[in-house]
C-alpha angles and dihedrals in degrees: 000000000000125000111280098038105139136189121188121197120191116199112189123206138042114342113242116200125211113270133189115268113265124232128233105183107308094338126091123216138184112242110257095236090054094046091051093049091048089052091053091049090050093049095048091044092052090050091050091049097049108139094005131110119243116261105258103167132059113317141187120227121198121178129187114193112196118195128193115260113263111258089245092064113113123238089241091057092046091051093058113111094243133051126233132252116263105215100166130084139342102070114240092236091058090052090052097044097062097058090040090059095038094052096050109122091008105066101007135017093238134357087234084079089076105107098161128032140172139162149179134216112202142153120244145148097268116045120214147094129281110198120190121188120184135175119248093192110132092015116114115233117237120271109257101187110126095019094107 
């Protein structure tokens, strides 16, 4: 894939972050809510990738997690043209990890291909995830001299 190839996956509904596997006796299990959400992400990813090759070079991953407004939010606040930052749990890394794992072998060959990542946690009217994956092939990385 050449630089600039982009796939966008929209996952409607409540965002479910990655969680540690639970234990039942000596056996570990993935929480049902998480397993269901991963399945939805996989299905929508497969649909978005129909007829496309998996990303196998460096890629950029951008995730927007939209959460429902808290019930205490006023109608006036909800009517404003922009959302609001969500700066409470879950951790951003746990939001990112679930799609990373779910999309392995469906969108990219390995999540180690992710060379650039970013994300947002915001409140809005329609909860869900927007996942954008783009190829970085042919795009020069930034110069890092002097950063450290």
